[in-house]
NUMI-327430 format. One record per residue (C-alpha): x negated, y, z negated; residue in one letter. Coordinates in steps of 0.1 Angstrom, whole numbers. Each point is the difference from the previous one (the first is absolute). Example, Ala and Ser with C-alpha at 12.3 -4.5 7.8 and 13.67 -1.06 7.14 Angstrom:
// NUMI-327430
(dose (-123, -45, -78), 'A')
(dose (-14, 34, 7), 'S')
***
This chain:
// NUMI-327430
(dose (2183, -1070, -280), 'X')
(dose (-35, 16, 3), 'X')
(dose (-12, 19, -30), 'X')
(dose (-8, 36, 5), 'X')
(dose (-34, 11, -1), 'X')
(dose (7, 20, -27), 'X')
(dose (12, -25, -26), 'X')
(dose (-34, -23, 9), 'X')
(dose (-22, 26, -8), 'X')
(dose (21, 7, -31), 'X')
(dose (-6, -36, -8), 'X')
(dose (-38, 0, 5), 'X')
(dose (-1, 30, -20), 'X')
(dose (16, -16, -30), 'X')
(dose (-20, -34, 4), 'X')
(dose (-33, 28, -1), 'X')
(dose (13, 14, -33), 'X')
(dose (2, -33, -18), 'X')
(dose (-35, -10, 11), 'X')
(dose (-12, 33, -15), 'X')
(dose (19, -6, -33), 'X')
(dose (-20, -32, -1), 'X')
(dose (-34, 13, 8), 'X')
(dose (11, 26, -27), 'X')
(dose (2, -29, -24), 'X')
(dose (-32, -15, 11), 'X')
(dose (-19, 34, -6), 'X')
(dose (18, 1, -36), 'X')
(dose (-19, -38, -9), 'X')
(dose (-31, 13, 16), 'X')
(dose (2, 33, -23), 'X')
(dose (9, -21, -31), 'X')
(dose (-29, -28, 8), 'X')
(dose (-26, 34, 1), 'X')
(dose (10, 6, -34), 'X')
(dose (-19, -31, -15), 'X')
(dose (-38, 7, -9), 'X')
(dose (-12, -33, -6), 'X')
(dose (0, -33, 21), 'X')
(dose (40, -14, 2), 'X')
(dose (13, -31, -7), 'X')
(dose (7, -32, 23), 'X')
(dose (33, 7, -3), 'X')
(dose (-8, 36, 9), 'X')
(dose (-18, -12, 31), 'X')
(dose (27, -26, 12), 'X')
(dose (30, 26, -6), 'X')
(dose (-25, 30, 21), 'X')
(dose (-8, -28, 28), 'X')
(dose (37, -10, 2), 'X')
(dose (13, 38, 7), 'X')
(dose (-25, 3, 28), 'X')
(dose (9, -28, 14), 'X')
(dose (32, 11, 8), 'X')
(dose (-13, 25, 26), 'X')
(dose (-22, -22, 18), 'X')
(dose (28, -28, 12), 'X')
(dose (12, 25, 27), 'X')
(dose (4, -10, 35), 'X')
(dose (-18, 15, 28), 'X')
(dose (4, 3, 38), 'X')
(dose (-35, 16, -1), 'X')
(dose (-24, -13, 35), 'X')
(dose (-18, -27, -7), 'X')
(dose (-37, 4, -11), 'X')
(dose (-24, -10, 29), 'X')
(dose (-18, -33, -3), 'X')
(dose (-36, 0, -13), 'X')
(dose (-29, -26, 1), 'X')
(dose (-20, 21, -25), 'X')
(dose (13, 4, -36), 'X')
(dose (-19, 31, -3), 'X')
(dose (16, 14, 29), 'X')
(dose (33, -13, -10), 'X')
(dose (-9, 24, -34), 'X')
(dose (-13, 28, 20), 'X')
(dose (34, 2, 21), 'X')
(dose (16, 5, -33), 'X')
(dose (-19, 23, -22), 'X')
(dose (25, 28, -12), 'X')
(dose (-19, 16, -27), 'X')
(dose (-15, 34, 6), 'X')
(dose (-34, 5, -3), 'X')
(dose (-17, 32, -12), 'X')
(dose (-34, 11, 12), 'X')
(dose (-13, 10, -31), 'X')
(dose (-34, -7, -17), 'X')
(dose (11, -30, -21), 'X')
(dose (16, -20, 26), 'X')
(dose (-30, 14, 30), 'X')
(dose (-24, -14, -29), 'X')
(dose (10, -30, -1), 'X')
(dose (7, -5, 39), 'X')
(dose (-31, 6, 3), 'X')
(dose (-12, -24, -18), 'X')
(dose (18, -27, 12), 'X')
(dose (-11, 13, 33), 'X')
(dose (-38, -4, -7), 'X')
(dose (6, -37, -9), 'X')
(dose (12, -21, 30), 'X')
(dose (-17, -34, -14), 'X')
(dose (25, 6, -35), 'X')
(dose (32, 7, 22), 'X')
(dose (-13, -35, 22), 'X')
(dose (2, -17, -37), 'X')
(dose (34, 13, -7), 'X')
(dose (10, -15, 31), 'X')
(dose (-14, -33, -4), 'X')
(dose (17, -2, -37), 'X')
(dose (32, 12, 9), 'X')
(dose (3, -24, 29), 'X')
(dose (21, -26, -19), 'X')
(dose (23, 20, -21), 'X')
(dose (6, 34, 19), 'X')
(dose (29, -10, 25), 'X')
(dose (19, -13, -31), 'X')
(dose (-7, 32, -19), 'X')
(dose (12, 18, 30), 'X')
(dose (33, -19, 3), 'X')
(dose (8, 4, -35), 'X')
(dose (-9, 37, -3), 'X')
(dose (27, 3, 34), 'X')
(dose (27, -19, -17), 'X')
(dose (1, 27, -25), 'X')
(dose (-2, 31, 23), 'X')
(dose (-28, 10, -17), 'X')
(dose (-27, 19, 15), 'X')
(dose (-24, -20, 18), 'X')
(dose (-28, 18, -15), 'X')
(dose (3, -22, -32), 'X')
(dose (-10, -27, 20), 'X')
(dose (-37, 18, -1), 'X')
(dose (2, 3, -37), 'X')
(dose (-20, -33, -5), 'X')
(dose (-28, 18, 16), 'X')
(dose (-4, 21, -28), 'X')
(dose (5, -18, -29), 'X')
(dose (-19, -31, 10), 'X')
(dose (-13, -1, 36), 'X')
(dose (24, -30, 3), 'X')
(dose (-20, -17, -21), 'X')
(dose (22, -25, -16), 'X')
(dose (-24, -9, -28), 'X')
(dose (-8, 38, -6), 'X')
(dose (-6, 7, -37), 'X')
(dose (-1, 33, -19), 'X')
(dose (-17, 10, -28), 'X')
(dose (35, 9, -16), 'X')
(dose (15, -35, 5), 'X')
(dose (15, 9, 35), 'X')
(dose (1, -31, 22), 'X')
(dose (14, -11, 35), 'X')
(dose (4, 17, 34), 'X')
(dose (22, 26, -16), 'X')
(dose (-19, 1, -34), 'X')
(dose (26, -7, -28), 'X')
(dose (-11, 10, -34), 'X')
(dose (14, -29, -24), 'X')
(dose (26, 16, -15), 'X')
(dose (14, 17, 30), 'X')
(dose (-3, -36, 15), 'X')
(dose (24, -11, -28), 'X')
(dose (21, 26, 6), 'X')
(dose (10, -10, 37), 'X')
(dose (0, -39, -8), 'X')
(dose (-34, -8, 9), 'X')
(dose (-11, -29, -21), 'X')
(dose (-32, -6, -16), 'X')
(dose (-13, -28, -20), 'X')
(dose (-31, -26, 4), 'X')
(dose (13, -18, 30), 'X')
(dose (12, 33, 20), 'X')
(dose (0, 35, 5), 'X')
(dose (29, 17, 20), 'X')
(dose (-21, 31, 9), 'X')
(dose (-21, -16, 17), 'X')
(dose (30, -19, 23), 'X')
(dose (1, 13, 34), 'X')
(dose (38, -4, 1), 'X')
(dose (8, 10, -39), 'X')
(dose (-20, 26, -3), 'X')
(dose (11, 16, 30), 'X')
(dose (39, -6, -8), 'X')
(dose (-12, 19, -37), 'X')
(dose (-18, 25, 20), 'X')
(dose (30, 13, 21), 'X')
(dose (25, -2, -25), 'X')
(dose (-23, 19, -27), 'X')
(dose (-6, 29, 33), 'X')
(dose (36, -2, 5), 'X')
(dose (8, 9, -37), 'X')
(dose (-24, 25, 1), 'X')
(dose (11, 16, 29), 'X')
(dose (33, -2, -15), 'X')
(dose (-9, 13, -35), 'X')
(dose (-19, 33, 14), 'X')
(dose (28, 11, 22), 'X')
(dose (-12, -12, 30), 'X')
(dose (-33, 11, 5), 'X')
(dose (-23, -29, 16), 'X')
(dose (-29, 21, -8), 'X')
(dose (6, 2, -34), 'X')
(dose (13, -37, -2), 'X')
(dose (-35, -12, 14), 'X')
(dose (-24, 23, -23), 'X')
(dose (27, -14, -30), 'X')
(dose (-12, -32, 13), 'X')
(dose (-34, 4, -6), 'X')
(dose (2, 21, -35), 'X')
(dose (38, -11, -14), 'X')
(dose (34, 16, 3), 'X')
(dose (-4, 16, -34), 'X')
(dose (-32, 17, 9), 'X')
(dose (21, 14, 33), 'X')
(dose (26, 9, -19), 'X')
(dose (-19, 23, -26), 'X')
(dose (-19, 19, 28), 'X')
(dose (32, 5, 18), 'X')
(dose (18, 11, -35), 'X')
(dose (-29, 28, -7), 'X')
(dose (3, 9, 36), 'X')
(dose (36, 8, -3), 'X')
(dose (-6, 19, -34), 'X')
(dose (-23, 23, 18), 'X')
(dose (25, 1, 30), 'X')
(dose (-28, -12, 20), 'X')
(dose (3, -25, 32), 'X')
(dose (2, -38, -8), 'X')
(dose (-10, -17, 33), 'X')
(dose (-32, -21, -2), 'X')
(dose (-23, 28, 4), 'X')
(dose (9, 23, -23), 'X')
(dose (-2, -24, -28), 'X')
(dose (-29, -2, -25), 'X')
(dose (-8, -37, -1), 'X')
(dose (-28, -22, -10), 'X')
(dose (-31, 2, 29), 'X')
(dose (6, -37, 6), 'X')
(dose (37, 7, 10), 'X')
(dose (-10, 35, 17), 'X')
(dose (-24, -21, 27), 'X')
(dose (26, -31, -1), 'X')
(dose (28, 17, 25), 'X')
(dose (-26, 16, 21), 'X')
(dose (-15, -35, 9), 'X')
(dose (28, -14, 10), 'X')
(dose (9, 31, 22), 'X')
(dose (-33, 0, 10), 'X')
(dose (2, -39, 11), 'X')
(dose (30, 9, 18), 'X')
(dose (-11, 30, 19), 'X')
(dose (-27, -20, 15), 'X')
(dose (20, -29, 9), 'X')
(dose (25, 26, 20), 'X')
(dose (-32, 19, 15), 'X')
(dose (-25, -28, 2), 'X')
(dose (-12, 12, 35), 'X')
(dose (-8, 36, -16), 'X')
(dose (-19, -13, -25), 'X')
(dose (-22, -30, 18), 'X')
(dose (12, -27, -22), 'X')
(dose (12, -34, 12), 'X')
(dose (29, -21, -22), 'X')
(dose (-6, -37, 6), 'X')
(dose (30, -13, 16), 'X')
(dose (24, -20, -25), 'X')
(dose (24, -25, 21), 'X')
(dose (33, 16, -4), 'X')
(dose (18, -37, -7), 'X')
(dose (9, -19, -32), 'X')
(dose (-34, -23, -6), 'X')
(dose (9, -13, -38), 'X')
(dose (29, -13, -14), 'X')
(dose (14, -11, -34), 'X')
(dose (3, -35, -6), 'X')
(dose (20, -11, -33), 'X')
(dose (-19, -32, -16), 'X')
(dose (20, -9, -28), 'X')
(dose (-22, -9, -27), 'X')
(dose (-36, 4, -10), 'X')
(dose (-26, -9, 25), 'X')
(dose (-38, 1, -4), 'X')
(dose (-13, 28, 25), 'X')
(dose (-26, -26, 15), 'X')
(dose (25, -26, 13), 'X')
(dose (22, 26, 11), 'X')
(dose (-29, 19, 21), 'X')
(dose (-3, -36, 16), 'X')
(dose (32, -6, 6), 'X')
(dose (5, 32, 21), 'X')
(dose (-35, -3, 15), 'X')
(dose (-17, 26, -14), 'X')
(dose (-32, 9, -22), 'X')
(dose (7, 5, -36), 'X')
(dose (-16, 35, 8), 'X')
(dose (29, 7, 26), 'X')
(dose (29, -11, -20), 'X')
(dose (-12, 21, -34), 'X')
(dose (-4, 29, 27), 'X')
(dose (38, -2, 8), 'X')
(dose (8, -10, -36), 'X')
(dose (-21, 23, -25), 'X')
(dose (23, -3, -24), 'X')
(dose (-9, -31, -15), 'X')
(dose (-30, 5, -30), 'X')
(dose (-5, -40, 2), 'X')
(dose (-3, -31, 19), 'X')
(dose (38, -8, 3), 'X')
(dose (30, 19, -1), 'X')
(dose (20, 10, -29), 'X')
(dose (17, -29, -12), 'X')
(dose (31, 21, -10), 'X')
(dose (0, 17, 34), 'X')
(dose (-2, 19, 21), 'X')
(dose (3, -29, 24), 'X')
(dose (-11, 13, 33), 'X')
(dose (-30, 7, 24), 'X')
(dose (-3, 24, 25), 'X')
(dose (-16, -18, 29), 'X')
(dose (-8, 4, 39), 'X')
(dose (29, -3, 23), 'X')
(dose (-17, -28, 18), 'X')
(dose (-5, -20, -32), 'X')
(dose (29, 3, -17), 'X')
(dose (21, -28, 19), 'X')
(dose (-29, -29, -3), 'X')
(dose (-3, 16, -36), 'X')
(dose (35, -5, -8), 'X')
(dose (1, -37, 17), 'X')
(dose (-33, -12, -22), 'X')
(dose (15, 14, -29), 'X')
(dose (36, -18, 3), 'X')
(dose (-22, -32, 0), 'X')
(dose (-16, 3, -30), 'X')
(dose (14, -5, -34), 'X')
(dose (3, 26, -22), 'X')
(dose (-25, -19, -27), 'X')
(dose (-28, -3, 27), 'X')
(dose (1, 39, 5), 'X')
(dose (-25, 3, -26), 'X')
(dose (-33, -18, -5), 'X')
(dose (-7, -20, -31), 'X')
(dose (-11, -25, -26), 'X')
(dose (7, -20, -26), 'X')
(dose (-13, 11, -35), 'X')
(dose (1, -18, -34), 'X')
(dose (5, 27, -29), 'X')
(dose (-28, -8, -23), 'X')
(dose (-5, 13, -39), 'X')
(dose (1, 40, -2), 'X')
(dose (17, 5, 35), 'X')
(dose (29, 25, 7), 'X')
(dose (15, 12, 30), 'X')
(dose (-21, 32, 1), 'X')
(dose (-30, -20, -5), 'X')
(dose (5, -28, 27), 'X')
(dose (9, 31, 23), 'X')
(dose (-31, 21, -5), 'X')
(dose (-19, -35, 10), 'X')
(dose (19, -1, 30), 'X')
(dose (0, 38, 8), 'X')
(dose (37, -3, 3), 'X')
(dose (29, 13, -24), 'X')
(dose (19, -16, -31), 'X')
(dose (33, 11, 19), 'X')
(dose (-14, -24, 32), 'X')
(dose (-8, -27, -22), 'X')
(dose (35, -1, -15), 'X')
(dose (18, 9, 34), 'X')
(dose (-18, -29, 14), 'X')
(dose (8, -26, -28), 'X')
(dose (38, 14, -4), 'X')
(dose (-13, 7, -38), 'X')
(dose (24, 18, -21), 'X')
(dose (-22, 15, -24), 'X')
(dose (-41, 5, -5), 'X')
(dose (1, -30, -23), 'X')
(dose (-22, -32, 11), 'X')
(dose (-13, -32, -17), 'X')
(dose (-33, -16, -2), 'X')
(dose (0, -26, 30), 'X')
(dose (32, 13, 21), 'X')
(dose (-7, 1, 36), 'X')
(dose (0, 33, 19), 'X')
(dose (-1, 10, 35), 'X')
(dose (-23, 32, 3), 'X')
(dose (1, 23, 28), 'X')
(dose (-36, -2, 20), 'X')
(dose (-16, 33, 17), 'X')
(dose (-30, -3, 25), 'X')
(dose (-21, 18, -24), 'X')
(dose (-19, 28, 16), 'X')
(dose (10, 20, 33), 'X')
(dose (-18, 17, 21), 'X')
(dose (15, 33, 14), 'X')
(dose (2, 34, -3), 'X')
(dose (34, 3, 9), 'X')
(dose (13, -17, -37), 'X')
(dose (10, 17, -33), 'X')
(dose (-25, 13, -21), 'X')
(dose (7, -28, -25), 'X')
(dose (-10, -26, 24), 'X')
(dose (-31, 18, 17), 'X')
(dose (-17, 5, -33), 'X')
(dose (3, -44, -4), 'X')
(dose (-13, -2, 36), 'X')
(dose (-35, -2, 10), 'X')
(dose (-11, 35, -2), 'X')
(dose (-6, 16, 38), 'X')
(dose (-37, 12, 8), 'X')
(dose (-3, 38, 3), 'X')
(dose (-22, 24, 20), 'X')
(dose (-13, 31, -14), 'X')
(dose (6, 31, 21), 'X')
(dose (-9, 37, -5), 'X')
(dose (25, 26, 10), 'X')
(dose (-13, 38, -3), 'X')
(dose (29, 22, -5), 'X')
(dose (14, 26, 26), 'X')
(dose (17, 30, -3), 'X')
(dose (33, -3, -12), 'X')
(dose (-6, -35, -10), 'X')
(dose (19, -13, -31), 'X')
(dose (1, -35, -22), 'X')
(dose (34, -7, 18), 'X')
(dose (-16, 5, 36), 'X')
(dose (-29, -22, -7), 'X')
(dose (16, -26, -11), 'X')
(dose (27, -1, 29), 'X')
(dose (-29, 1, 20), 'X')
(dose (-20, -31, -8), 'X')
(dose (35, -18, -11), 'X')
(dose (-13, 0, -36), 'X')
(dose (24, 12, -34), 'X')
(dose (-8, 31, -14), 'X')
(dose (-5, -15, -34), 'X')
(dose (-29, -18, 15), 'X')
(dose (-14, 28, 17), 'X')
(dose (-2, 17, -35), 'X')
(dose (-15, -30, -17), 'X')
(dose (-23, -5, 25), 'X')
(dose (-12, 36, -8), 'X')
(dose (9, 5, -33), 'X')
(dose (21, 30, 8), 'X')
(dose (38, 7, -12), 'X')
(dose (25, 3, 29), 'X')
(dose (2, 31, -2), 'X')
(dose (-32, 10, 5), 'X')
(dose (-14, 27, 23), 'X')
(dose (-23, -13, 26), 'X')
(dose (-33, 21, 7), 'X')
(dose (-6, 4, 37), 'X')
(dose (-29, -26, 14), 'X')
(dose (8, -20, -33), 'X')
(dose (-11, -41, 4), 'X')
(dose (26, -24, -10), 'X')
(dose (-2, -34, -2), 'X')
(dose (27, -22, 16), 'X')
(dose (3, -36, 1), 'X')
(dose (15, -20, 29), 'X')
(dose (8, -38, 0), 'X')
(dose (-19, -13, 25), 'X')
(dose (12, -12, 35), 'X')
(dose (16, -36, -1), 'X')
(dose (2, -18, 34), 'X')
(dose (37, -1, 6), 'X')
(dose (23, -22, 21), 'X')
(dose (10, 16, 29), 'X')
(dose (38, 9, -6), 'X')
(dose (22, -11, 29), 'X')
(dose (16, 35, 15), 'X')
(dose (29, -22, 10), 'X')
(dose (32, 6, -21), 'X')
(dose (35, -12, 0), 'X')
(dose (26, 30, -6), 'X')
(dose (36, 3, -1), 'X')
(dose (11, 26, 27), 'X')
(dose (37, 13, -2), 'X')
(dose (15, 9, 33), 'X')
(dose (16, 31, 4), 'X')
(dose (22, 14, 25), 'X')
(dose (-15, 2, 38), 'X')
(dose (-22, -28, -7), 'X')
(dose (-8, -27, 24), 'X')
(dose (-23, -29, -3), 'X')
(dose (-21, 16, 27), 'X')
(dose (-4, 31, -17), 'X')
(dose (-8, -17, -31), 'X')
(dose (-26, -19, 15), 'X')
(dose (-16, 30, 19), 'X')
(dose (-1, 16, -36), 'X')
(dose (-21, -29, -19), 'X')
(dose (-19, -11, 32), 'X')
(dose (16, -33, 2), 'X')
(dose (25, -19, 26), 'X')
(dose (31, -6, 0), 'X')
(dose (1, -37, -1), 'X')
(dose (-23, 1, -31), 'X')
(dose (28, 20, -16), 'X')
(dose (29, -20, 16), 'X')
(dose (-22, -34, -16), 'X')
(dose (-5, 13, -31), 'X')
(dose (36, 13, -10), 'X')
(dose (20, -32, 22), 'X')
(dose (13, 24, 20), 'X')
(dose (0, -19, 30), 'X')
(dose (36, 9, 18), 'X')
(dose (10, 29, -20), 'X')
(dose (4, 27, 22), 'X')
(dose (-1, 33, -20), 'X')
(dose (-12, 8, -32), 'X')
(dose (19, 18, -29), 'X')
(dose (-9, 30, -20), 'X')
(dose (-9, -10, -33), 'X')
(dose (-10, -35, 15), 'X')
(dose (-37, -14, -20), 'X')
(dose (-27, -15, 26), 'X')
(dose (-29, -14, -15), 'X')
(dose (-28, 13, 19), 'X')
(dose (-38, -14, 0), 'X')
(dose (-23, 31, 8), 'X')
(dose (-37, 11, 1), 'X')
(dose (-1, 29, -26), 'X')
(dose (-31, 14, 18), 'X')
(dose (21, 5, 33), 'X')
(dose (34, 8, -13), 'X')
***
């Protein structure tokens, strides 16, 4: 018997009431969280995130998004936060629009990471604008380090990093690890969004200044019966400029033609993957096994402070897709003991593990781990295996500790004439140096007001001959509904036969949505 339309409508209405009840309960959780004025504990964070996750696992029959060749285009399509054309946003947008070279550097630096970050933001159903936040934080410099000790592309402070399980020790700093810091940043932003009653602009502002400060500003406005949106709050000057910077970048991406700016294409496909190494490994050896330079390896794995991975983990490396399989094969054929370069050392009178470690630029824990020692006690005449480093390594991309040990780079002295509107921040970005360096070279404080036509000294690293980087990349492409071999070949300027050969598709008639294909593409033409 067919059901009455009235009964169906009634059932739907009741279902709707249940959903509203659940959402009301959700709102109460957010209100309770809003009463906290200081940083929450890890348990509070986990509880808030678990509540939030309940509403992200919703089946959707929405139409599938278009397929994009460029990650910037993929971001542009999903921009959703309203952008007010007020003075703070316009000021920041005009600055970025005047510095095309800076935007070009951003695209170059973001190239290995951006697709991964966009995928992670989309998985959590967060505003896609979040993927632009590393531009504001660090200009996508994985070794970016602020005067307040914030580090990495997401600029985590040490204490905040600890709150979100980012390991930090002599060997490794998870704040610089691309995968782990992205996970932590999105955890933090999700928590802030939940805590601050679902207001994304306030959550982004709190990411800069801390939730305690935002909550105090909100509480102050409520007492005065004033609005509590970001634009109405009394916040530090750095934070009041922080959100407009993000919105200005989103506006420039959304309307790049209107402002005559170009976002250099970043291929919209997986270009890196995480490989489990299983134990400590010498990074120079890992680079050889992956057929990469050490600089390239550090660029993808900036969390490592030393010449080898942490003996106690994490035991994973981020590698280019086209290098991962060969690396894994070589790794499988390498004995664990041979993953570190070492030499034999006979303990002499006066030696201790720390003395020996200092002599060989390693750590006591590394020697203890390699020799399977249960304590720091050693005896004169005892034979030890000591891990070796290659000594000084020349690379502008290495962590600060390693750069200091490396040979000093030759610098060229330049002079900059201050123009109207210039700040130390603007000039530091223009020359790709830090504000600390710029202030030190010119004996200024970082908040100094610059004079029109003032001459500032800038030191730039001399250009060094570099090997021409190959523009060919192996990427992983996920087949979407409606794709065919011919369509994919046309999109990436390939032949159908090449795709069939690379993926052993001979005799296969149809592609399946979700199927993964390996493609060797020229990023200049994709």
